[in-house]
N, CA, C and O atoms as CSV, one atom per row, in Angstrom:
chain,resi,resn,atom,element,x,y,z
A,1,MET,N,N,50.645,82.572,112.766
A,1,MET,CA,C,51.117,83.929,112.698
A,1,MET,C,C,49.977,84.797,112.180
A,1,MET,O,O,49.215,84.372,111.312
A,2,ALA,N,N,49.858,86.007,112.709
A,2,ALA,CA,C,48.835,86.938,112.264
A,2,ALA,C,C,49.070,87.301,110.807
A,2,ALA,O,O,50.211,87.391,110.353
A,3,LYS,N,N,47.997,87.507,110.089
A,3,LYS,CA,C,48.123,87.813,108.663
A,3,LYS,C,C,47.693,89.251,108.407
A,3,LYS,O,O,46.654,89.698,108.891
A,4,ILE,N,N,48.493,89.954,107.653
A,4,ILE,CA,C,48.165,91.301,107.219
A,4,ILE,C,C,47.853,91.210,105.735
A,4,ILE,O,O,48.656,90.694,104.958
A,5,GLU,N,N,46.708,91.703,105.347
A,5,GLU,CA,C,46.287,91.579,103.962
A,5,GLU,C,C,47.056,92.497,103.033
A,5,GLU,O,O,47.407,92.096,101.923
A,6,ARG,N,N,47.323,93.716,103.461
A,6,ARG,CA,C,47.935,94.684,102.563
A,6,ARG,C,C,48.809,95.637,103.362
A,6,ARG,O,O,48.427,96.091,104.440
A,7,LEU,N,N,49.952,95.926,102.838
A,7,LEU,CA,C,50.855,96.891,103.463
A,7,LEU,C,C,51.168,97.966,102.438
A,7,LEU,O,O,51.810,97.703,101.421
A,8,SER,N,N,50.713,99.163,102.712
A,8,SER,CA,C,50.937,100.265,101.790
A,8,SER,C,C,52.405,100.661,101.805
A,8,SER,O,O,52.959,100.963,102.862
A,9,THR,N,N,53.032,100.662,100.642
A,9,THR,CA,C,54.435,101.061,100.579
A,9,THR,C,C,54.590,102.554,100.804
A,9,THR,O,O,55.692,103.028,101.078
A,10,LEU,N,N,53.494,103.306,100.692
A,10,LEU,CA,C,53.560,104.740,100.961
A,10,LEU,C,C,53.683,105.031,102.453
A,10,LEU,O,O,54.198,106.077,102.848
A,11,TYR,N,N,53.216,104.115,103.265
A,11,TYR,CA,C,53.208,104.329,104.713
A,11,TYR,C,C,53.936,103.198,105.423
A,11,TYR,O,O,53.427,102.622,106.384
A,12,ILE,N,N,55.107,102.895,104.946
A,12,ILE,CA,C,55.866,101.773,105.487
A,12,ILE,C,C,56.117,101.926,106.974
A,12,ILE,O,O,56.009,100.955,107.723
A,13,ALA,N,N,56.449,103.122,107.410
A,13,ALA,CA,C,56.773,103.337,108.818
A,13,ALA,C,C,55.538,103.710,109.633
A,13,ALA,O,O,55.667,104.125,110.785
A,14,ASP,N,N,54.363,103.573,109.066
A,14,ASP,CA,C,53.137,103.879,109.788
A,14,ASP,C,C,53.074,103.036,111.062
A,14,ASP,O,O,53.316,101.829,111.036
A,15,LYS,N,N,52.752,103.677,112.149
A,15,LYS,CA,C,52.758,103.004,113.446
A,15,LYS,C,C,51.828,101.786,113.470
A,15,LYS,O,O,52.166,100.760,114.060
A,16,ARG,N,N,50.670,101.895,112.835
A,16,ARG,CA,C,49.730,100.765,112.830
A,16,ARG,C,C,50.305,99.558,112.095
A,16,ARG,O,O,50.146,98.422,112.541
A,17,HIS,N,N,50.969,99.805,110.977
A,17,HIS,CA,C,51.573,98.697,110.229
A,17,HIS,C,C,52.655,98.026,111.066
A,17,HIS,O,O,52.719,96.799,111.152
A,18,LEU,N,N,53.494,98.837,111.675
A,18,LEU,CA,C,54.591,98.276,112.472
A,18,LEU,C,C,54.057,97.518,113.683
A,18,LEU,O,O,54.604,96.476,114.044
A,19,GLU,N,N,53.006,98.019,114.313
A,19,GLU,CA,C,52.408,97.311,115.448
A,19,GLU,C,C,51.862,95.959,115.013
A,19,GLU,O,O,51.979,94.976,115.745
A,20,ARG,N,N,51.272,95.903,113.837
A,20,ARG,CA,C,50.736,94.636,113.325
A,20,ARG,C,C,51.865,93.662,113.002
A,20,ARG,O,O,51.725,92.459,113.221
A,21,ILE,N,N,52.969,94.166,112.489
A,21,ILE,CA,C,54.119,93.308,112.195
A,21,ILE,C,C,54.710,92.770,113.498
A,21,ILE,O,O,55.049,91.590,113.582
A,22,VAL,N,N,54.838,93.630,114.516
A,22,VAL,CA,C,55.355,93.188,115.813
A,22,VAL,C,C,54.410,92.153,116.416
A,22,VAL,O,O,54.871,91.164,116.987
A,23,SER,N,N,53.110,92.357,116.303
A,23,SER,CA,C,52.143,91.383,116.812
A,23,SER,C,C,52.305,90.035,116.129
A,23,SER,O,O,52.219,88.989,116.771
A,24,ALA,N,N,52.539,90.068,114.834
A,24,ALA,CA,C,52.763,88.827,114.101
A,24,ALA,C,C,54.034,88.135,114.583
A,24,ALA,O,O,54.067,86.910,114.702
A,25,ALA,N,N,55.074,88.905,114.859
A,25,ALA,CA,C,56.323,88.320,115.374
A,25,ALA,C,C,56.095,87.690,116.741
A,25,ALA,O,O,56.592,86.598,117.018
A,26,ARG,N,N,55.345,88.375,117.592
A,26,ARG,CA,C,55.061,87.840,118.929
A,26,ARG,C,C,54.212,86.583,118.879
A,26,ARG,O,O,54.284,85.746,119.779
A,27,ALA,N,N,53.414,86.447,117.842
A,27,ALA,CA,C,52.549,85.271,117.707
A,27,ALA,C,C,53.342,84.002,117.403
A,27,ALA,O,O,52.824,82.895,117.556
A,28,ASP,N,N,54.571,84.154,116.983
A,28,ASP,CA,C,55.445,83.015,116.696
A,28,ASP,C,C,56.498,82.961,117.798
A,28,ASP,O,O,57.488,83.690,117.733
A,29,PRO,N,N,56.305,82.103,118.819
A,29,PRO,CA,C,57.199,82.102,119.983
A,29,PRO,C,C,58.672,81.915,119.648
A,29,PRO,O,O,59.518,82.589,120.235
A,30,GLY,N,N,59.001,81.031,118.733
A,30,GLY,CA,C,60.399,80.804,118.362
A,30,GLY,C,C,61.011,82.021,117.703
A,30,GLY,O,O,62.152,82.388,117.986
A,31,PHE,N,N,60.251,82.638,116.830
A,31,PHE,CA,C,60.719,83.838,116.147
A,31,PHE,C,C,60.905,84.963,117.151
A,31,PHE,O,O,61.916,85.665,117.117
A,32,TRP,N,N,59.934,85.142,118.047
A,32,TRP,CA,C,60.015,86.221,119.036
A,32,TRP,C,C,61.201,86.011,119.974
A,32,TRP,O,O,61.847,86.980,120.374
A,33,LEU,N,N,61.488,84.792,120.322
A,33,LEU,CA,C,62.654,84.502,121.150
A,33,LEU,C,C,63.933,84.940,120.443
A,33,LEU,O,O,64.834,85.492,121.076
A,34,MET,N,N,64.019,84.699,119.141
A,34,MET,CA,C,65.213,85.131,118.398
A,34,MET,C,C,65.330,86.655,118.389
A,34,MET,O,O,66.435,87.189,118.484
A,35,VAL,N,N,64.211,87.352,118.278
A,35,VAL,CA,C,64.245,88.823,118.309
A,35,VAL,C,C,64.744,89.294,119.675
A,35,VAL,O,O,65.585,90.190,119.752
A,36,LYS,N,N,64.231,88.696,120.751
A,36,LYS,CA,C,64.682,89.084,122.091
A,36,LYS,C,C,66.157,88.755,122.294
A,36,LYS,O,O,66.864,89.489,122.985
A,37,GLU,N,N,66.627,87.669,121.706
A,37,GLU,CA,C,68.056,87.348,121.771
A,37,GLU,C,C,68.892,88.421,121.090
A,37,GLU,O,O,69.986,88.745,121.553
A,38,ARG,N,N,68.380,88.977,119.982
A,38,ARG,CA,C,69.131,90.027,119.288
A,38,ARG,C,C,69.190,91.294,120.136
A,38,ARG,O,O,70.204,91.993,120.129
A,39,GLU,N,N,68.116,91.601,120.867
A,39,GLU,CA,C,68.132,92.755,121.775
A,39,GLU,C,C,69.146,92.516,122.900
A,39,GLU,O,O,69.877,93.432,123.277
A,40,MET,N,N,69.192,91.309,123.429
A,40,MET,CA,C,70.173,90.991,124.477
A,40,MET,C,C,71.589,91.057,123.916
A,40,MET,O,O,72.511,91.494,124.605
A,41,GLU,N,N,71.764,90.626,122.674
A,41,GLU,CA,C,73.064,90.715,122.018
A,41,GLU,C,C,73.504,92.178,121.927
A,41,GLU,O,O,74.654,92.503,122.222
A,42,LEU,N,N,72.592,93.052,121.520
A,42,LEU,CA,C,72.934,94.472,121.419
A,42,LEU,C,C,73.275,95.056,122.788
A,42,LEU,O,O,74.201,95.860,122.904
A,43,ARG,N,N,72.546,94.664,123.809
A,43,ARG,CA,C,72.844,95.147,125.161
A,43,ARG,C,C,74.236,94.710,125.594
A,43,ARG,O,O,74.996,95.490,126.168
A,44,THR,N,N,74.554,93.466,125.313
A,44,THR,CA,C,75.870,92.937,125.670
A,44,THR,C,C,76.966,93.677,124.919
A,44,THR,O,O,77.994,94.028,125.499
A,45,MET,N,N,76.749,93.913,123.632
A,45,MET,CA,C,77.758,94.615,122.838
A,45,MET,C,C,77.938,96.054,123.316
A,45,MET,O,O,79.063,96.550,123.378
A,46,ARG,N,N,76.835,96.726,123.654
A,46,ARG,CA,C,76.951,98.098,124.160
A,46,ARG,C,C,77.762,98.131,125.452
A,46,ARG,O,O,78.626,98.990,125.633
A,47,ALA,N,N,77.474,97.187,126.348
A,47,ALA,CA,C,78.207,97.129,127.609
A,47,ALA,C,C,79.683,96.844,127.360
A,47,ALA,O,O,80.553,97.442,127.994
A,48,GLU,N,N,79.957,95.944,126.449
A,48,GLU,CA,C,81.342,95.595,126.122
A,48,GLU,C,C,82.065,96.787,125.491
A,48,GLU,O,O,83.225,97.052,125.804
A,49,LEU,N,N,81.376,97.498,124.608
A,49,LEU,CA,C,81.989,98.670,123.983
A,49,LEU,C,C,82.291,99.760,125.009
A,49,LEU,O,O,83.325,100.424,124.924
A,50,ARG,N,N,81.405,99.944,125.965
A,50,ARG,CA,C,81.681,100.921,127.029
A,50,ARG,C,C,82.909,100.494,127.835
A,50,ARG,O,O,83.742,101.323,128.200
A,51,ARG,N,N,83.008,99.210,128.104
A,51,ARG,CA,C,84.140,98.692,128.877
A,51,ARG,C,C,85.449,98.847,128.113
A,51,ARG,O,O,86.491,99.132,128.702
A,52,LEU,N,N,85.386,98.658,126.801
A,52,LEU,CA,C,86.596,98.695,125.978
A,52,LEU,C,C,86.872,100.057,125.360
A,52,LEU,O,O,87.793,100.195,124.555
A,53,ALA,N,N,86.089,101.062,125.725
A,53,ALA,CA,C,86.212,102.379,125.093
A,53,ALA,C,C,87.646,102.910,125.119
A,53,ALA,O,O,88.046,103.639,124.211
A,54,ALA,N,N,88.402,102.566,126.117
A,54,ALA,CA,C,89.771,103.073,126.225
A,54,ALA,C,C,90.755,102.301,125.345
A,54,ALA,O,O,91.841,102.801,125.050
A,55,ASP,N,N,90.385,101.081,124.921
A,55,ASP,CA,C,91.313,100.238,124.160
A,55,ASP,C,C,90.661,99.783,122.860
A,55,ASP,O,O,89.979,98.759,122.834
A,56,ASP,N,N,90.864,100.535,121.781
A,56,ASP,CA,C,90.256,100.228,120.492
A,56,ASP,C,C,90.727,98.901,119.898
A,56,ASP,O,O,90.018,98.325,119.073
A,57,SER,N,N,91.875,98.408,120.281
A,57,SER,CA,C,92.415,97.190,119.674
A,57,SER,C,C,91.578,95.954,120.005
A,57,SER,O,O,91.636,94.965,119.274
A,58,GLU,N,N,90.810,95.988,121.078
A,58,GLU,CA,C,90.021,94.823,121.466
A,58,GLU,C,C,88.620,94.822,120.879
A,58,GLU,O,O,87.919,93.818,121.011
A,59,ILE,N,N,88.183,95.885,120.242
A,59,ILE,CA,C,86.818,95.982,119.741
A,59,ILE,C,C,86.564,94.983,118.615
A,59,ILE,O,O,85.434,94.520,118.465
A,60,ASP,N,N,87.562,94.641,117.828
A,60,ASP,CA,C,87.377,93.731,116.702
A,60,ASP,C,C,86.852,92.361,117.110
A,60,ASP,O,O,86.203,91.696,116.302
A,61,HIS,N,N,87.107,91.927,118.312
A,61,HIS,CA,C,86.669,90.590,118.703
A,61,HIS,C,C,85.159,90.492,118.883
A,61,HIS,O,O,84.643,89.384,119.032
A,62,LEU,N,N,84.429,91.608,118.875
A,62,LEU,CA,C,82.980,91.571,119.051
A,62,LEU,C,C,82.261,91.056,117.807
A,62,LEU,O,O,81.251,90.364,117.934
A,63,SER,N,N,82.740,91.365,116.633
A,63,SER,CA,C,82.034,91.012,115.403
A,63,SER,C,C,81.834,89.511,115.189
A,63,SER,O,O,80.725,89.112,114.832
A,64,PRO,N,N,82.830,88.668,115.384
A,64,PRO,CA,C,82.619,87.245,115.110
A,64,PRO,C,C,81.567,86.585,115.994
A,64,PRO,O,O,81.061,85.517,115.648
A,65,LYS,N,N,81.230,87.194,117.120
A,65,LYS,CA,C,80.279,86.577,118.032
A,65,LYS,C,C,78.829,86.896,117.706
A,65,LYS,O,O,77.936,86.492,118.451
A,66,ARG,N,N,78.569,87.607,116.617
A,66,ARG,CA,C,77.207,88.005,116.274
A,66,ARG,C,C,76.324,86.782,116.064
A,66,ARG,O,O,76.749,85.782,115.485
A,67,LEU,N,N,75.105,86.878,116.536
A,67,LEU,CA,C,74.146,85.798,116.368
A,67,LEU,C,C,73.699,85.706,114.916
A,67,LEU,O,O,73.626,86.706,114.202
A,68,LYS,N,N,73.407,84.502,114.506
A,68,LYS,CA,C,72.885,84.250,113.159
A,68,LYS,C,C,71.542,83.564,113.312
A,68,LYS,O,O,71.423,82.704,114.183
A,69,PRO,N,N,70.549,83.874,112.549
A,69,PRO,CA,C,70.499,84.921,111.549
A,69,PRO,C,C,70.481,86.298,112.200
A,69,PRO,O,O,70.094,86.441,113.360
A,70,THR,N,N,70.895,87.288,111.461
A,70,THR,CA,C,70.930,88.654,111.977
A,70,THR,C,C,69.501,89.188,112.117
A,70,THR,O,O,68.551,88.607,111.592
A,71,LEU,N,N,69.376,90.291,112.825
A,71,LEU,CA,C,68.068,90.911,112.968
A,71,LEU,C,C,67.518,91.327,111.609
A,71,LEU,O,O,66.317,91.220,111.362
A,72,SER,N,N,68.386,91.794,110.742
A,72,SER,CA,C,67.966,92.161,109.392
A,72,SER,C,C,67.388,90.953,108.661
A,72,SER,O,O,66.366,91.065,107.984
A,73,ASP,N,N,68.035,89.809,108.795
A,73,ASP,CA,C,67.528,88.572,108.181
A,73,ASP,C,C,66.167,88.194,108.759
A,73,ASP,O,O,65.265,87.784,108.029
A,74,LEU,N,N,66.027,88.335,110.077
A,74,LEU,CA,C,64.759,88.001,110.723
A,74,LEU,C,C,63.642,88.931,110.253
A,74,LEU,O,O,62.538,88.476,109.953
A,75,ALA,N,N,63.926,90.227,110.191
A,75,ALA,CA,C,62.915,91.193,109.735
A,75,ALA,C,C,62.513,90.891,108.298
A,75,ALA,O,O,61.328,90.912,107.963
A,76,ASP,N,N,63.493,90.612,107.452
A,76,ASP,CA,C,63.219,90.284,106.059
A,76,ASP,C,C,62.359,89.030,105.961
A,76,ASP,O,O,61.398,88.998,105.192
A,77,GLU,N,N,62.692,88.002,106.730
A,77,GLU,CA,C,61.930,86.755,106.717
A,77,GLU,C,C,60.490,86.980,107.157
A,77,GLU,O,O,59.558,86.470,106.534
A,78,LEU,N,N,60.310,87.744,108.231
A,78,LEU,CA,C,58.968,87.994,108.759
A,78,LEU,C,C,58.105,88.725,107.736
A,78,LEU,O,O,56.988,88.296,107.447
A,79,VAL,N,N,58.608,89.809,107.196
A,79,VAL,CA,C,57.832,90.597,106.234
A,79,VAL,C,C,57.584,89.798,104.959
A,79,VAL,O,O,56.499,89.881,104.382
A,80,THR,N,N,58.568,89.030,104.514
A,80,THR,CA,C,58.400,88.206,103.320
A,80,THR,C,C,57.338,87.142,103.542
A,80,THR,O,O,56.529,86.883,102.652
A,81,ARG,N,N,57.329,86.519,104.722
A,81,ARG,CA,C,56.289,85.524,105.026
A,81,ARG,C,C,54.901,86.148,104.989
A,81,ARG,O,O,53.933,85.515,104.567
A,82,MET,N,N,54.820,87.388,105.433
A,82,MET,CA,C,53.524,88.046,105.535
A,82,MET,C,C,53.046,88.613,104.204
A,82,MET,O,O,51.849,88.589,103.919
A,83,PHE,N,N,53.964,89.124,103.384
A,83,PHE,CA,C,53.573,89.855,102.182
A,83,PHE,C,C,54.147,89.312,100.891
A,83,PHE,O,O,53.811,89.806,99.816
A,84,GLY,N,N,54.992,88.322,100.967
A,84,GLY,CA,C,55.579,87.764,99.760
A,84,GLY,C,C,56.908,88.381,99.372
A,84,GLY,O,O,57.689,87.758,98.652
A,85,SER,N,N,57.180,89.591,99.834
A,85,SER,CA,C,58.476,90.217,99.594
A,85,SER,C,C,58.658,91.325,100.623
A,85,SER,O,O,57.703,91.785,101.249
A,86,CYS,N,N,59.901,91.735,100.777
A,86,CYS,CA,C,60.211,92.794,101.737
A,86,CYS,C,C,60.996,93.886,101.043
A,86,CYS,O,O,62.155,93.683,100.680
A,87,PRO,N,N,60.374,95.050,100.853
A,87,PRO,CA,C,61.128,96.159,100.255
A,87,PRO,C,C,62.291,96.551,101.155
A,87,PRO,O,O,62.148,96.581,102.377
A,88,ARG,N,N,63.421,96.844,100.569
A,88,ARG,CA,C,64.622,97.203,101.349
A,88,ARG,C,C,64.368,98.367,102.299
A,88,ARG,O,O,64.900,98.384,103.408
A,89,ASP,N,N,63.560,99.341,101.878
A,89,ASP,CA,C,63.312,100.499,102.734
A,89,ASP,C,C,62.417,100.169,103.920
A,89,ASP,O,O,62.184,101.021,104.777
A,90,MET,N,N,61.920,98.951,103.976
A,90,MET,CA,C,61.077,98.517,105.080
A,90,MET,C,C,61.893,97.917,106.220
A,90,MET,O,O,61.427,97.892,107.359
A,91,LEU,N,N,63.083,97.440,105.941
A,91,LEU,CA,C,63.860,96.710,106.942
A,91,LEU,C,C,64.180,97.535,108.190
A,91,LEU,O,O,63.991,97.050,109.306
A,92,VAL,N,N,64.646,98.737,108.029
A,92,VAL,CA,C,65.041,99.534,109.198
A,92,VAL,C,C,63.854,99.831,110.115
A,92,VAL,O,O,63.967,99.622,111.322
A,93,PRO,N,N,62.715,100.311,109.591
A,93,PRO,CA,C,61.590,100.542,110.495
A,93,PRO,C,C,61.105,99.267,111.193
A,93,PRO,O,O,60.734,99.304,112.366
A,94,VAL,N,N,61.108,98.149,110.476
A,94,VAL,CA,C,60.674,96.883,111.079
A,94,VAL,C,C,61.665,96.452,112.160
A,94,VAL,O,O,61.258,96.050,113.251
A,95,GLN,N,N,62.957,96.533,111.864
A,95,GLN,CA,C,63.966,96.171,112.861
A,95,GLN,C,C,63.830,97.035,114.110
A,95,GLN,O,O,63.863,96.524,115.230
A,96,ASN,N,N,63.677,98.333,113.921
A,96,ASN,CA,C,63.539,99.243,115.058
A,96,ASN,C,C,62.297,98.919,115.881
A,96,ASN,O,O,62.342,98.943,117.110
A,97,ALA,N,N,61.191,98.617,115.210
A,97,ALA,CA,C,59.955,98.281,115.919
A,97,ALA,C,C,60.111,96.974,116.691
A,97,ALA,O,O,59.670,96.872,117.836
A,98,LEU,N,N,60.733,95.984,116.074
A,98,LEU,CA,C,60.941,94.699,116.754
A,98,LEU,C,C,61.846,94.864,117.975
A,98,LEU,O,O,61.552,94.343,119.051
A,99,LEU,N,N,62.945,95.590,117.798
A,99,LEU,CA,C,63.864,95.796,118.924
A,99,LEU,C,C,63.213,96.602,120.045
A,99,LEU,O,O,63.413,96.301,121.221
A,100,ALA,N,N,62.440,97.620,119.691
A,100,ALA,CA,C,61.779,98.431,120.714
A,100,ALA,C,C,60.786,97.585,121.513
A,100,ALA,O,O,60.703,97.707,122.735
A,101,ALA,N,N,60.041,96.738,120.826
A,101,ALA,CA,C,59.082,95.873,121.513
A,101,ALA,C,C,59.807,94.854,122.394
A,101,ALA,O,O,59.389,94.601,123.523
A,102,ALA,N,N,60.882,94.277,121.885
A,102,ALA,CA,C,61.661,93.319,122.673
A,102,ALA,C,C,62.276,93.996,123.889
A,102,ALA,O,O,62.300,93.423,124.978
A,103,LYS,N,N,62.773,95.216,123.704
A,103,LYS,CA,C,63.373,95.970,124.805
A,103,LYS,C,C,62.336,96.231,125.896
A,103,LYS,O,O,62.606,96.035,127.081
A,104,ARG,N,N,61.134,96.680,125.479
A,104,ARG,CA,C,60.078,96.925,126.467
A,104,ARG,C,C,59.747,95.660,127.237
A,104,ARG,O,O,59.587,95.692,128.458
A,105,GLU,N,N,59.644,94.545,126.524
A,105,GLU,CA,C,59.307,93.276,127.187
A,105,GLU,C,C,60.413,92.833,128.139
A,105,GLU,O,O,60.134,92.391,129.253
A,106,LEU,N,N,61.653,92.950,127.708
A,106,LEU,CA,C,62.763,92.549,128.571
A,106,LEU,C,C,62.917,93.470,129.773
A,106,LEU,O,O,63.321,93.027,130.849
A,107,ASP,N,N,62.597,94.754,129.596
A,107,ASP,CA,C,62.702,95.708,130.702
A,107,ASP,C,C,61.620,95.507,131.753
A,107,ASP,O,O,61.760,95.982,132.880
A,108,GLU,N,N,60.540,94.810,131.400
A,108,GLU,CA,C,59.476,94.530,132.362
A,108,GLU,C,C,59.944,93.604,133.473
A,108,GLU,O,O,59.400,93.628,134.578
A,109,TYR,N,N,60.937,92.801,133.186
A,109,TYR,CA,C,61.433,91.823,134.157
A,109,TYR,C,C,62.671,92.374,134.836
A,109,TYR,O,O,63.634,92.753,134.169
A,110,PRO,N,N,62.650,92.419,136.161
A,110,PRO,CA,C,63.822,92.966,136.891
A,110,PRO,C,C,65.060,92.131,136.762
A,110,PRO,O,O,66.100,92.479,137.322
C-alpha cells in the first residue's frame, strides 16, 4: 500500500491528500474491491428506493442487507493503517473520494 508521511489536519479535504488516499486504496486489490462493492450496493439501494417510492412500508427491508464492513469502517481502517489514527472529521471526505473513484471506474465499463 502507498505510504503517506504526513496528513495535515488543517487540509483534510485537500484534493491532493484525498487523491493519495484513493491511490493507496487502489494499491490494495482486496480493499479496492470492497470499496467498489459498496458503490454497487449504493446503486442497488438507490434503484430499489426509486422502485419502492410509492410504498414506504417495504423500505425497511433494505437495511439488513447492508454489506459489512461498512464504507465508514473501510475508510477508517485505510486512514488508520496509513496514519495511525483517523480523525472523525476525515471520514466523510475520504468516503466521498473513495466512492467517487469507484463510481468513475465502474462507469468506464458498459
